[in-house]
C-alpha positions as a LaTeX table, in Angstrom:
\begin{tabular}{lrrr}
\hline
Residue & $x$ (\AA) & $y$ (\AA) & $z$ (\AA) \\
\hline
Met1 & 1.52 & 13.28 & $-7.84$ \\
Thr2 & $-1.79$ & 11.57 & $-7.09$ \\
Ser3 & $-2.48$ & 11.09 & $-3.40$ \\
Thr4 & $-3.13$ & 7.48 & $-2.43$ \\
Tyr5 & $-5.83$ & 8.76 & $-0.07$ \\
Phe6 & $-7.85$ & 9.94 & $-3.06$ \\
Asp7 & $-6.97$ & 7.17 & $-5.51$ \\
Leu8 & $-9.99$ & 6.56 & $-7.77$ \\
Thr9 & $-8.25$ & 4.27 & $-10.25$ \\
Gly10 & $-10.74$ & 1.93 & $-11.90$ \\
Lys11 & $-13.77$ & 3.85 & $-10.60$ \\
Val12 & $-16.59$ & 5.24 & $-12.76$ \\
Ala13 & $-18.05$ & 8.60 & $-11.77$ \\
Leu14 & $-21.24$ & 10.24 & $-13.02$ \\
Val15 & $-21.50$ & 14.01 & $-12.53$ \\
Thr16 & $-24.61$ & 15.99 & $-13.43$ \\
Gly17 & $-24.11$ & 19.64 & $-14.25$ \\
Gly18 & $-20.59$ & 18.51 & $-15.07$ \\
Ser19 & $-19.85$ & 20.84 & $-17.96$ \\
Arg20 & $-19.19$ & 23.99 & $-15.92$ \\
Gly21 & $-18.86$ & 25.47 & $-12.46$ \\
Leu22 & $-18.29$ & 23.20 & $-9.48$ \\
Gly23 & $-19.36$ & 20.16 & $-11.50$ \\
Tyr24 & $-16.55$ & 20.77 & $-13.99$ \\
Gln25 & $-14.04$ & 21.05 & $-11.15$ \\
Met26 & $-15.17$ & 17.70 & $-9.76$ \\
Val27 & $-15.09$ & 16.00 & $-13.17$ \\
Lys28 & $-11.50$ & 17.11 & $-13.73$ \\
Ala29 & $-10.44$ & 16.15 & $-10.21$ \\
Phe30 & $-11.96$ & 12.68 & $-10.47$ \\
Ala31 & $-10.26$ & 12.08 & $-13.82$ \\
Glu32 & $-6.92$ & 13.36 & $-12.51$ \\
His33 & $-7.20$ & 10.84 & $-9.68$ \\
Gly34 & $-7.90$ & 7.90 & $-11.98$ \\
Ala35 & $-11.66$ & 7.73 & $-12.56$ \\
Asp36 & $-13.51$ & 7.39 & $-15.83$ \\
Val37 & $-16.28$ & 9.98 & $-15.99$ \\
Ile38 & $-19.81$ & 10.42 & $-17.37$ \\
Val39 & $-20.45$ & 14.14 & $-17.92$ \\
Ala40 & $-24.13$ & 15.10 & $-18.01$ \\
Ser41 & $-25.85$ & 18.44 & $-18.57$ \\
Arg42 & $-28.40$ & 19.93 & $-20.94$ \\
Lys43 & $-25.91$ & 21.04 & $-23.61$ \\
Leu44 & $-24.26$ & 18.10 & $-25.35$ \\
Asp45 & $-21.54$ & 20.20 & $-26.97$ \\
Ala46 & $-20.45$ & 21.51 & $-23.58$ \\
Cys47 & $-20.38$ & 17.96 & $-22.20$ \\
Glu48 & $-18.34$ & 16.80 & $-25.18$ \\
Ala49 & $-15.78$ & 19.54 & $-24.61$ \\
Val50 & $-15.27$ & 18.45 & $-21.00$ \\
Ala51 & $-15.25$ & 14.77 & $-22.00$ \\
Ser52 & $-12.43$ & 15.58 & $-24.42$ \\
Glu53 & $-10.43$ & 17.06 & $-21.55$ \\
Val54 & $-11.00$ & 13.89 & $-19.54$ \\
Arg55 & $-9.81$ & 11.72 & $-22.43$ \\
Ala56 & $-6.71$ & 13.90 & $-22.76$ \\
Leu57 & $-5.88$ & 12.83 & $-19.21$ \\
Gly58 & $-5.92$ & 9.20 & $-20.33$ \\
Arg59 & $-9.33$ & 8.37 & $-18.90$ \\
Lys60 & $-12.52$ & 7.20 & $-20.59$ \\
Ala61 & $-15.43$ & 9.63 & $-20.80$ \\
Leu62 & $-19.05$ & 9.72 & $-21.91$ \\
Ala63 & $-20.88$ & 12.94 & $-22.71$ \\
His64 & $-24.64$ & 12.77 & $-22.27$ \\
Ser65 & $-27.33$ & 15.41 & $-22.70$ \\
Ala66 & $-30.07$ & 15.31 & $-20.05$ \\
His67 & $-32.48$ & 17.66 & $-18.36$ \\
Cys68 & $-31.85$ & 16.57 & $-14.80$ \\
Gly69 & $-35.28$ & 17.65 & $-13.59$ \\
Arg70 & $-37.13$ & 15.20 & $-15.85$ \\
Trp71 & $-37.46$ & 11.56 & $-14.88$ \\
Asp72 & $-37.47$ & 10.31 & $-18.47$ \\
Asp73 & $-34.16$ & 12.07 & $-19.07$ \\
Ile74 & $-32.79$ & 10.71 & $-15.79$ \\
Asp75 & $-33.75$ & 7.17 & $-16.73$ \\
Gly76 & $-32.09$ & 7.62 & $-20.13$ \\
Leu77 & $-28.93$ & 8.86 & $-18.43$ \\
Val78 & $-28.83$ & 5.83 & $-16.13$ \\
Glu79 & $-29.27$ & 3.42 & $-19.03$ \\
Ala80 & $-26.58$ & 5.18 & $-21.08$ \\
Ala81 & $-24.12$ & 5.13 & $-18.19$ \\
Tyr82 & $-24.55$ & 1.44 & $-17.51$ \\
Ala83 & $-24.51$ & 0.58 & $-21.21$ \\
Ala84 & $-21.17$ & 2.38 & $-21.60$ \\
Phe85 & $-19.41$ & 1.32 & $-18.40$ \\
Gly86 & $-21.46$ & $-1.45$ & $-16.79$ \\
Arg87 & $-21.53$ & 0.31 & $-13.43$ \\
Val88 & $-21.36$ & 3.63 & $-11.57$ \\
Asp89 & $-19.17$ & 3.80 & $-8.48$ \\
Ile90 & $-19.53$ & 7.52 & $-7.72$ \\
Leu91 & $-22.59$ & 9.67 & $-8.37$ \\
Val92 & $-22.54$ & 13.45 & $-7.92$ \\
Asn93 & $-25.98$ & 15.07 & $-8.07$ \\
Asn94 & $-24.72$ & 18.55 & $-8.89$ \\
Ala95 & $-27.16$ & 20.03 & $-11.44$ \\
Gly96 & $-29.26$ & 22.81 & $-9.95$ \\
Ser97 & $-30.28$ & 26.44 & $-10.17$ \\
Gly98 & $-32.47$ & 28.99 & $-8.42$ \\
Pro99 & $-33.30$ & 32.35 & $-9.99$ \\
Arg100 & $-33.58$ & 35.30 & $-7.61$ \\
Met101 & $-37.12$ & 36.62 & $-7.35$ \\
Ala102 & $-39.48$ & 38.01 & $-4.74$ \\
Ser103 & $-41.43$ & 35.09 & $-3.33$ \\
His104 & $-44.83$ & 36.63 & $-4.06$ \\
Glu105 & $-43.85$ & 36.84 & $-7.75$ \\
Val106 & $-42.97$ & 33.15 & $-8.16$ \\
Ser107 & $-45.27$ & 31.41 & $-10.62$ \\
Glu108 & $-46.42$ & 27.85 & $-10.23$ \\
Ser109 & $-44.44$ & 26.79 & $-13.29$ \\
Leu110 & $-41.24$ & 28.37 & $-11.94$ \\
Phe111 & $-41.82$ & 26.79 & $-8.52$ \\
Asp112 & $-42.25$ & 23.37 & $-10.14$ \\
Ser113 & $-39.19$ & 23.88 & $-12.34$ \\
Val114 & $-36.95$ & 24.77 & $-9.38$ \\
Leu115 & $-38.13$ & 21.80 & $-7.31$ \\
Asn116 & $-37.84$ & 19.44 & $-10.26$ \\
Leu117 & $-34.21$ & 20.31 & $-10.94$ \\
Asn118 & $-33.05$ & 20.61 & $-7.34$ \\
Phe119 & $-34.97$ & 17.80 & $-5.67$ \\
Lys120 & $-37.25$ & 15.66 & $-7.85$ \\
Gly121 & $-34.60$ & 14.81 & $-10.45$ \\
Pro122 & $-31.82$ & 14.21 & $-7.91$ \\
Phe123 & $-34.15$ & 11.91 & $-5.97$ \\
Arg124 & $-34.84$ & 9.85 & $-9.06$ \\
Leu125 & $-31.18$ & 9.62 & $-10.05$ \\
Ala126 & $-29.89$ & 8.88 & $-6.55$ \\
Ser127 & $-32.52$ & 6.23 & $-5.86$ \\
Gln128 & $-32.03$ & 4.44 & $-9.18$ \\
Ile129 & $-28.23$ & 4.46 & $-8.93$ \\
Ala130 & $-28.33$ & 3.51 & $-5.23$ \\
Lys131 & $-30.38$ & 0.39 & $-5.99$ \\
Arg132 & $-27.91$ & $-0.69$ & $-8.66$ \\
Met133 & $-24.97$ & 0.05 & $-6.39$ \\
Ala134 & $-26.55$ & $-1.95$ & $-3.56$ \\
Asp135 & $-27.12$ & $-4.87$ & $-5.91$ \\
Gly136 & $-23.51$ & $-4.64$ & $-7.09$ \\
Glu137 & $-20.25$ & $-3.65$ & $-5.45$ \\
Gly138 & $-21.56$ & $-0.59$ & $-3.62$ \\
Gly139 & $-20.57$ & 3.02 & $-4.15$ \\
Ser140 & $-20.67$ & 6.64 & $-3.05$ \\
Ile141 & $-23.40$ & 9.20 & $-3.76$ \\
Ile142 & $-22.70$ & 12.89 & $-3.20$ \\
Asn143 & $-25.60$ & 15.33 & $-3.33$ \\
Ile144 & $-24.65$ & 18.97 & $-3.86$ \\
Ser145 & $-26.88$ & 21.16 & $-1.73$ \\
Ser146 & $-26.37$ & 24.81 & $-0.76$ \\
Ser147 & $-25.72$ & 26.94 & 2.29 \\
Gly148 & $-29.13$ & 28.38 & 1.41 \\
Ser149 & $-30.65$ & 25.19 & 2.80 \\
Leu150 & $-29.25$ & 26.03 & 6.25 \\
Val151 & $-29.40$ & 29.82 & 6.60 \\
Pro152 & $-32.04$ & 32.41 & 5.68 \\
Leu153 & $-31.86$ & 33.17 & 1.98 \\
Pro154 & $-34.59$ & 35.60 & 0.86 \\
His155 & $-35.61$ & 35.84 & $-2.80$ \\
Val156 & $-34.70$ & 32.22 & $-3.60$ \\
Val157 & $-37.08$ & 30.48 & $-1.19$ \\
Pro158 & $-38.12$ & 27.58 & $-3.48$ \\
Tyr159 & $-34.43$ & 26.88 & $-4.18$ \\
Gly160 & $-33.48$ & 26.88 & $-0.49$ \\
Ala161 & $-36.47$ & 24.69 & 0.34 \\
Ala162 & $-35.61$ & 22.20 & $-2.41$ \\
Lys163 & $-32.02$ & 22.00 & $-1.18$ \\
Ala164 & $-33.25$ & 21.44 & 2.39 \\
Ala165 & $-35.31$ & 18.54 & 1.05 \\
Leu166 & $-32.15$ & 17.25 & $-0.65$ \\
Asn167 & $-30.36$ & 17.29 & 2.72 \\
Ala168 & $-33.12$ & 15.19 & 4.29 \\
Met169 & $-33.17$ & 12.86 & 1.31 \\
Ser170 & $-29.45$ & 12.19 & 1.61 \\
Leu171 & $-29.71$ & 11.10 & 5.23 \\
Ser172 & $-32.69$ & 8.84 & 4.54 \\
Leu173 & $-31.07$ & 7.22 & 1.50 \\
Ala174 & $-27.89$ & 6.69 & 3.51 \\
His175 & $-29.87$ & 4.52 & 5.90 \\
Glu176 & $-32.01$ & 2.84 & 3.25 \\
Tyr177 & $-29.12$ & 1.61 & 1.09 \\
Ala178 & $-26.47$ & 1.01 & 3.77 \\
Pro179 & $-24.09$ & $-0.60$ & 4.27 \\
Lys180 & $-22.91$ & $-0.94$ & 0.64 \\
Val181 & $-23.91$ & 2.56 & $-0.47$ \\
Arg182 & $-22.73$ & 5.74 & 1.22 \\
Val183 & $-24.78$ & 8.91 & 0.69 \\
Asn184 & $-23.45$ & 12.30 & 1.75 \\
Thr185 & $-24.17$ & 15.97 & 1.15 \\
Ile186 & $-21.88$ & 18.89 & 0.33 \\
Cys187 & $-23.31$ & 22.33 & 1.13 \\
Pro188 & $-21.37$ & 24.94 & $-0.83$ \\
Gly189 & $-21.63$ & 28.63 & $-0.12$ \\
Pro190 & $-21.09$ & 31.34 & $-2.74$ \\
Phe191 & $-18.43$ & 30.36 & $-5.28$ \\
Leu192 & $-16.81$ & 32.39 & $-8.04$ \\
Thr193 & $-18.07$ & 30.18 & $-10.87$ \\
Asp194 & $-19.57$ & 31.36 & $-14.18$ \\
Ile195 & $-22.77$ & 32.45 & $-12.47$ \\
Ser196 & $-20.84$ & 34.94 & $-10.33$ \\
Lys197 & $-20.05$ & 37.03 & $-13.40$ \\
Ala198 & $-23.53$ & 38.51 & $-13.05$ \\
Trp199 & $-22.98$ & 39.46 & $-9.40$ \\
Pro200 & $-22.22$ & 43.02 & $-8.30$ \\
Glu201 & $-18.50$ & 43.51 & $-7.76$ \\
Ala202 & $-19.00$ & 43.83 & $-4.00$ \\
Met203 & $-20.43$ & 40.28 & $-3.89$ \\
Arg204 & $-17.42$ & 39.00 & $-5.82$ \\
Gln205 & $-15.02$ & 40.53 & $-3.31$ \\
Ser206 & $-16.70$ & 39.73 & 0.00 \\
Ala207 & $-19.31$ & 37.46 & 1.58 \\
Asp208 & $-21.27$ & 37.25 & 4.83 \\
Asn209 & $-19.32$ & 34.33 & 6.23 \\
Ala210 & $-16.47$ & 33.77 & 8.66 \\
Leu211 & $-13.82$ & 33.96 & 5.94 \\
Gly212 & $-15.38$ & 37.10 & 4.49 \\
Arg213 & $-15.16$ & 36.02 & 0.86 \\
Pro214 & $-16.67$ & 33.76 & $-1.80$ \\
Gly215 & $-14.98$ & 30.46 & $-2.56$ \\
His216 & $-12.73$ & 29.81 & $-5.52$ \\
Pro217 & $-13.94$ & 26.89 & $-7.68$ \\
His218 & $-10.94$ & 24.66 & $-6.92$ \\
Glu219 & $-11.79$ & 24.84 & $-3.20$ \\
Ile220 & $-14.61$ & 22.32 & $-3.69$ \\
Ile221 & $-12.26$ & 19.61 & $-4.95$ \\
Thr222 & $-10.90$ & 18.10 & $-1.74$ \\
Ala223 & $-14.36$ & 17.75 & $-0.18$ \\
Ala224 & $-15.61$ & 15.89 & $-3.26$ \\
Leu225 & $-12.53$ & 13.67 & $-3.44$ \\
Tyr226 & $-12.84$ & 12.79 & 0.24 \\
Leu227 & $-16.47$ & 11.67 & $-0.05$ \\
Ala228 & $-15.86$ & 9.87 & $-3.37$ \\
Ser229 & $-12.84$ & 7.99 & $-2.09$ \\
Pro230 & $-13.08$ & 4.57 & $-0.44$ \\
Asn231 & $-11.00$ & 6.09 & 2.37 \\
Ser232 & $-14.15$ & 7.86 & 3.61 \\
Ser233 & $-15.66$ & 4.43 & 4.19 \\
Phe234 & $-16.98$ & 5.32 & 7.67 \\
Thr235 & $-18.66$ & 8.53 & 6.51 \\
Thr236 & $-22.29$ & 8.37 & 5.41 \\
Gly237 & $-25.36$ & 10.49 & 6.04 \\
Ser238 & $-23.06$ & 13.46 & 6.68 \\
Leu239 & $-23.48$ & 17.07 & 5.63 \\
Leu240 & $-20.20$ & 18.80 & 4.83 \\
Arg241 & $-20.32$ & 22.58 & 4.69 \\
Val242 & $-17.92$ & 24.18 & 2.21 \\
Asp243 & $-19.19$ & 27.71 & 2.66 \\
Gly244 & $-16.58$ & 29.66 & 4.58 \\
Ser245 & $-18.91$ & 29.08 & 7.57 \\
Ala246 & $-21.95$ & 31.03 & 6.52 \\
Ala247 & $-23.78$ & 32.70 & 9.37 \\
\hline
\end{tabular}
């Protein structure tokens, strides 16, 4: 039974990186709670598969291919979303990645690629959607950061730095587009998503956090629903850690 606290009936949500991992969990949760969903990632066939699942739940869905580190692709995504639904009520900036590598081996092109996907693209998407939300009925923007933006994380320094920039961006945008637009950040820790299949078994079983383990993908859902829901109307500029309390 859908909780009235998280009722998203009639809302339109846009989720980048929505075809797998935590993004997929959020897409499904939003649809299960009444929202229509725009699913964006690089691979259109993967987006279409998730969109089909959303439609099977009785909701409308749009699959859209976009490289979320490129402003031209971001602008195309925004236009497609508004052409299909006329508005976006919930934006989740979830697309991101950060390959592990010794810092002295990072090339300029890799550095630029990591910052583009984890900060430059999310800035463009959040700012463009925020302006439209502010001119319309308002909305909620959720930026997905990382515990690596808050604690030392060797070997992925550009990624951690980009996510730290995302944290600062969220707070600034929350003030710039208030009161009609709320902007918040979720900082996940290690989660057992597809990417964890490449981890050593020890990393899959334990983690350096208070709970001593990685998160299960469904454990992101309530945090996302809370920030997406109108019932978090007095929460903006916040940073919510969903990381088992990383040290």
